[in-house]
C-alpha positions, 0 to 999 in steps of 0.5 A: 551178191548184189550189183548196181543197176545202170541209171540208178542215181538217187540215194535210198533209205530203208526205214525200219526197226526191231520193234516189228519182230514183236507180234501184233493184231492178236491171234488169227488176224491176217496181219498177225504174220511177219512182214517187215522183219521178214523183208529185212531178213531177206534183204540182209541175206542178200547183203543189200542194206548198208548201214548208211541206208538204214533209218531207225523208225521213230513214233509220230508225235501227237501233234503230227498225228493230228495233222490228219487224225482227230484228237479224240480218235488219237486219245482213244487209241492211247486210252486202249493201250494204257488200259488194255482194252477198248471202251464200248463207246470208242468201239462204236465211235471209232471202230476200234476193238473189233475183229477187223481192227482188234485190240492188241498190246501196243495198239497205239505205239505200233501204228505210230511207229509206222506213221513216223517211219513214213514221215521219216521217208518223206523227209528223205524224199524232200532231200532228193532221196528214194525211200522205203517205209514198208510198215506204212501203206495203211491207206484205209484209215480215216480221220476219226476212225480205223478201217480195214486193219489200218489205225493211222493213215501214214500215207496221208500224213507223209503226203501232207509232209511233202505238201507242207514244202509246196510239192505236187505229189502223185499217189499211186496205189497198186494194193489190191484194195482201193486206197479209199482213205488217201482218196478221200483225204485229198478229194478237193486238193488239186495238188495231190492226184491219187491213182488206184488200181484195185479189185472191183469194190463190188466184190472186195473191201471196202465194198464202196467207192473206187469206181471209174466215175469217181474223179475228185471233188469240185476243186480237183475234178479229174485228180482222182483216177480209179481203175477197178479191175475184174477177178483173175487179172494177170500180169499182161492185163495189169501191165497194159492197163497200167500203161494206158494210164500211167504216162498220161498221168505223169505228163499232165500232172507233173509231180514233184514226188511220187508216193507208191503204196506197194501192197502185195495182195495183188499177187497170185496166191494172196489169201485176200486178193483175187488177182493173178500177178506174178512177182516179176510182173508186180515189180515191173510196174514198180520199175516203170514208176521209178523210170520217172525223174522224181523221188519215190516214197514207197510204202508197204500195204496189204499182203497176207502171204508172208512169203510172197510179200517178203520176196516182193518187198526185197525186190522193191528195195533193190529197185529203189536202191539201184541193186540188181539182186540175183533171182536165186535166194541165198541160203539165209533167206531160204532159212528165214522164209522156212522159219515162218512155218507158212503151209497154207499152200504147201500142196500147190506146185509152186510152193517149194520154189517160194523158198528157192527163188525171189521171182516167179513169172507168169505165162503170157495170156490173152487180154480179156474183152472186159479189160479192152472195155475198161481201157476204152472207158479210161480214154474218156477220163478227165485225167487222160483224155487230153494226152490220149486224144492228142496221140 
């Protein structure tokens, strides 16, 4: 069912586990959908995961969690799980037990498990491998609280693990929402560069920050790069903006490792996104990231359309592991996708194709004036101008 992509030489590991088949986030929450488990089912339907590539996720320890999070916050999550509710004081102080960040059974263990998985992925990167932690990518959480469906910021902790070994880390966030928690954590760290392409926060969560002029703190000026994009950004626009920034960033920063957050809410039919990317366009960005000469730790992230997400993350794993996956979905993958019962867009003309093919391709469209204006503005950014002026 699969072949090897020429030039793919690094071993890759997939971090997961059966725990992700259990419900989480309660009812009627955007994340109360199958994501990691569905991705695993589609990947294995392709026969694209060898036992030697699979790493069973372990929960992060309290000591590991407190590399970044406060002990009071970690204890609040443990307390909520133990007593089956969130105290009013903890709700007010840490934004737990809200509609956005609800109580659910396992609300400490589940995010701790995802965080441990991203730490295991970081260990694989330290050993020279590519790694995929699809349960990770919780990029909004802050040191003392939950934000935007994110309880523990596994991305920050994975980067800290890489930094502990002296690696320079380039963080690229292609989730439709601004990677604010990660950016904030490394605002003054010149050994970590954060790059986020996201919906303009004037109309999208987190509704603050993420502006082009936000460039990193005094100790790391120019080592945070934000690219706010307008509604309806499509494949060609996204690709041209990405190409405008990516190579100069890699050449200037010279990372030892790349952490790539692959939230799929930038895809065209995601209910919480406002972009128009095709799965093929999304994976083209991942392919370009992997063309560098450094190991990549890919995490999951946002993504609220389970069918689009599982197809896209299957493609991410295929690229990481050097497999050329057929576009046509195997029968077992089609059954797994049908079993979800997702029908929010069943009247759309593309709906049936979601169960037949792994990819869809967007028609080439013109680049709008506001995108050209953005690329001109990017030319003056401290993270880019040296190389752009030189060219």
